[in-house]
C-alpha positions as CSV (number, residue, x, y, z in Angstrom):
1,M,238.7,24.6,-131.9
2,E,237.2,23.5,-128.7
3,S,238.8,20.2,-127.4
4,L,236.8,17.3,-126.1
5,S,237.6,13.8,-125.1
6,L,239.6,11.7,-127.6
7,P,237.7,8.8,-129.0
8,A,239.4,6.1,-131.1
9,F,239.4,6.9,-134.8
10,V,239.5,4.3,-137.7
11,A,242.9,4.4,-139.4
12,T,243.2,5.5,-143.0
13,P,244.1,2.4,-145.0
14,A,247.5,2.1,-146.4
15,A,246.2,0.7,-149.7
16,G,243.1,1.3,-151.7
17,R,241.2,4.3,-152.8
18,V,241.3,7.3,-150.3
19,F,239.7,10.5,-151.7
20,A,241.0,13.8,-150.2
21,T,239.4,17.3,-150.4
22,S,239.2,20.4,-148.2
23,R,236.9,23.1,-147.0
24,I,236.9,26.5,-145.3
25,V,234.3,26.8,-142.7
26,R,232.1,29.8,-143.7
27,S,229.8,32.0,-141.8
28,T,226.8,30.1,-143.3
29,D,228.1,26.8,-141.7
30,V,228.3,27.8,-138.1
31,T,226.2,28.7,-134.9
32,P,226.1,32.2,-133.5
33,A,229.0,31.0,-131.3
34,A,230.9,30.2,-134.5
35,R,230.9,26.4,-134.0
36,L,230.5,24.2,-137.1
37,R,226.9,22.9,-137.1
38,F,226.1,19.3,-137.7
39,D,223.9,20.0,-140.7
40,A,226.9,21.7,-142.3
41,L,229.1,18.9,-141.5
42,A,226.6,16.4,-143.0
43,R,226.7,18.6,-146.1
44,Y,230.5,18.4,-146.3
45,L,230.4,14.6,-145.9
46,Q,227.8,14.2,-148.7
47,E,229.7,16.6,-151.0
48,A,233.1,14.6,-150.4
49,A,231.2,11.3,-151.2
50,E,229.6,12.7,-154.4
51,D,233.1,14.2,-155.4
52,D,234.7,10.8,-154.7
53,L,232.2,8.9,-156.9
54,A,232.6,11.4,-159.7
55,G,236.4,11.3,-159.4
56,A,236.4,7.4,-159.4
57,G,234.2,7.4,-162.7
58,W,231.2,5.7,-161.0
59,D,228.8,4.9,-163.8
60,E,226.7,2.0,-162.3
61,P,222.8,2.3,-162.6
62,S,222.5,2.8,-158.8
63,G,222.5,5.7,-156.5
64,W,223.0,5.8,-152.7
65,L,220.6,6.2,-149.8
66,L,222.0,7.0,-146.3
67,R,220.9,4.5,-143.7
68,R,222.8,5.5,-140.6
69,I,225.8,7.7,-139.5
70,A,227.9,7.9,-136.3
71,I,230.2,10.8,-135.6
72,A,233.0,10.8,-133.1
73,V,234.2,14.3,-132.1
74,R,237.6,15.3,-130.6
75,G,237.0,19.1,-131.4
76,Y,234.7,21.4,-133.3
77,P,235.9,23.5,-136.2
78,A,235.1,27.2,-136.1
79,R,234.4,29.9,-138.6
80,G,237.4,30.6,-140.8
81,D,239.1,27.2,-140.1
82,H,240.6,25.3,-143.0
83,I,239.8,21.6,-142.7
84,D,240.9,18.7,-144.8
85,L,238.7,15.7,-145.4
86,R,239.8,12.0,-146.2
87,T,237.1,9.5,-147.2
88,F,237.3,5.8,-148.0
89,C,235.2,2.6,-148.0
90,S,235.8,1.0,-144.6
91,A,233.5,-2.0,-144.8
92,T,230.8,-3.6,-147.0
93,G,227.6,-5.7,-146.9
94,P,225.7,-7.4,-149.7
95,R,223.8,-4.1,-150.7
96,W,225.4,-1.5,-148.7
97,A,228.8,0.0,-147.8
98,E,230.4,1.9,-144.9
99,R,232.1,5.2,-145.8
100,T,234.6,6.7,-143.2
101,T,235.3,10.3,-143.5
102,T,237.9,12.1,-141.3
103,L,238.1,15.8,-140.7
104,A,241.6,17.3,-139.9
105,G,242.5,20.7,-138.8
106,P,246.0,22.2,-138.2
107,G,246.4,20.3,-135.0
108,G,245.4,16.9,-136.5
109,D,242.2,14.8,-136.9
110,I,239.2,16.3,-135.0
111,M,236.0,14.5,-136.3
112,Q,235.3,11.1,-137.9
113,A,232.0,10.0,-139.4
114,R,231.1,6.4,-140.3
115,A,228.1,6.2,-142.6
116,I,226.2,3.3,-144.0
117,W,225.0,4.0,-147.6
118,V,222.6,1.5,-149.3
119,A,223.0,1.0,-153.0
120,I,219.7,1.7,-154.7
121,A,218.8,0.8,-158.3
122,R,217.6,3.9,-160.1
123,A,215.2,1.9,-162.3
124,D,212.9,0.7,-159.4
125,G,214.3,2.2,-156.1
126,R,215.1,-1.2,-154.6
127,P,218.4,-2.1,-152.8
128,A,220.9,-3.4,-155.3
129,P,224.0,-5.6,-155.1
130,L,227.3,-3.6,-155.0
131,G,228.6,-5.1,-158.1
132,A,232.0,-5.7,-159.6
133,Q,232.7,-2.1,-160.4
134,F,232.3,-1.1,-156.8
135,Q,234.5,-3.9,-155.7
136,R,237.2,-2.8,-158.2
137,L,237.1,0.8,-157.0
138,Y,236.6,0.4,-153.3
139,G,237.1,-3.2,-152.2
140,E,240.8,-2.9,-151.5
141,A,240.3,-0.1,-149.0
142,A,237.5,-2.1,-147.1
143,Q,240.1,-4.9,-146.6
144,G,237.4,-7.6,-146.3
145,R,235.6,-6.0,-143.3
146,R,231.8,-6.5,-143.2
147,V,229.2,-4.2,-141.7
148,S,225.5,-4.6,-140.8
149,A,222.8,-2.1,-142.0
150,R,220.5,-2.9,-139.0
151,L,219.1,0.1,-137.1
152,S,219.3,0.0,-133.3
153,L,218.5,3.3,-131.8
154,P,215.2,3.3,-129.6
155,G,212.1,5.1,-130.5
156,P,210.7,8.2,-128.8
157,P,209.2,8.0,-125.3
158,A,205.5,7.2,-125.8
159,S,204.3,9.9,-123.5
160,Q,206.5,12.7,-124.8
161,L,204.9,15.6,-126.7
162,G,206.6,16.9,-129.8
163,R,206.7,20.3,-131.5
164,P,206.0,21.1,-135.1
165,W,209.0,21.0,-137.5
166,P,207.6,22.6,-140.7
167,L,209.2,21.6,-144.0
168,R,210.4,24.0,-146.6
169,A,210.9,23.7,-150.4
170,T,214.6,24.0,-149.9
171,D,214.7,20.9,-147.7
172,F,214.1,18.6,-150.6
173,D,216.7,17.2,-152.9
174,T,216.7,15.5,-156.4
175,A,215.6,12.2,-154.8
176,G,212.3,13.8,-154.0
177,H,212.6,13.6,-150.2
178,V,214.2,15.7,-147.5
179,N,218.0,15.8,-147.7
180,N,219.8,13.8,-145.0
181,S,221.6,17.0,-143.8
182,M,218.2,18.6,-142.8
183,H,217.7,15.9,-140.1
184,W,220.7,17.3,-138.5
185,A,219.2,20.8,-138.7
186,A,216.4,19.4,-136.4
187,V,219.1,18.3,-134.0
188,E,220.6,21.7,-134.0
189,D,217.2,23.2,-133.2
190,V,217.2,21.1,-130.0
191,L,220.9,21.8,-129.2
192,A,220.2,25.5,-129.4
193,G,217.9,25.3,-126.4
194,L,220.5,23.6,-124.2
195,A,223.2,25.2,-122.0
196,P,225.9,26.7,-124.3
197,G,228.5,24.2,-122.9
198,W,226.5,21.1,-123.8
199,L,228.4,19.7,-126.8
200,P,228.5,15.9,-127.6
201,A,231.6,13.8,-128.1
202,S,229.6,11.3,-130.2
203,A,226.4,11.7,-132.3
204,E,224.4,9.1,-134.1
205,L,221.5,9.5,-136.5
206,E,219.3,6.6,-138.1
207,Y,217.1,7.2,-141.0
208,F,213.9,5.0,-140.6
209,R,211.8,6.4,-143.5
210,P,212.3,9.2,-146.0
211,I,210.5,12.5,-145.3
212,L,208.3,13.1,-148.3
213,P,206.1,16.0,-149.5
214,G,202.9,15.9,-147.5
215,H,204.6,14.7,-144.3
216,D,203.9,16.9,-141.2
217,P,206.9,16.1,-139.0
218,D,207.3,17.0,-135.3
219,I,210.4,16.9,-133.1
220,V,210.5,15.0,-129.9
221,S,213.4,15.3,-127.6
222,E,214.7,14.0,-124.2
223,H,217.6,15.4,-122.4
224,S,219.9,14.3,-119.4
225,P,223.2,15.7,-118.3
226,D,225.1,13.3,-120.5
227,H,222.7,12.2,-123.2
228,L,220.3,13.8,-125.8
229,G,217.8,12.0,-127.8
230,V,216.0,13.6,-130.8
231,W,213.3,12.1,-132.9
232,L,211.4,13.1,-136.0
233,R,207.9,11.7,-136.4
234,S,205.1,12.1,-138.9
235,G,201.9,11.1,-137.0
236,A,202.6,7.6,-135.4
237,Q,205.5,7.0,-137.9
238,R,209.1,7.4,-136.7
239,L,211.1,9.1,-139.4
240,A,214.6,9.4,-137.7
241,S,216.3,8.8,-134.4
242,A,219.4,10.6,-133.1
243,R,221.4,10.0,-129.9
244,L,224.1,12.5,-128.8
245,T,226.4,11.7,-125.9
246,R,228.8,13.9,-124.0
């Protein structure tokens, strides 16, 4: 595992629900240099969240839509590494909640993701109150902390040209839009064109609009020695913004 700077991680709560699972990093999850890709990491995070909800007996008439995610990196898992994941609710809002997931390797914690998920009523697709069952299952771990779902990353440079990012049938999930892990695949497309040693210590991604069938996205990127910005657009509409910092 390649070591980077050591950002502060949110501590796992001493009380409340904490779900634990594990993965082995496979050849399908890594770059040619054997580094765990961000889209594979996003898949790990989503699977851990789904397994947690299933294990908790979640039966509310609402699903979850990812709003934003911030990832702090101390090191990158490589092919063949065994990693443990711990995930818990770290804060709440009226209709959304923050889920913190920490990845640990043999040497300790190496990655931590803090994601804002909005509760969506399955009947009409509108944001829904978290409800009593959510508070019973996850409220203790959140310890009364509150979080905003506001988006803050800037839009793409107005003069910057993009390049096509064609959609595939396999990009779409059961919600009928492009799965959130695929946005990170676009980020990996840009990272692949940078110097091999350019790896971020933090990465953020905000989801402005769902990518739907019929969209014709393009990628816009802007790079400096310490920062990388990546945007997905469809025409004049911003679909997603990412910011990576060394």
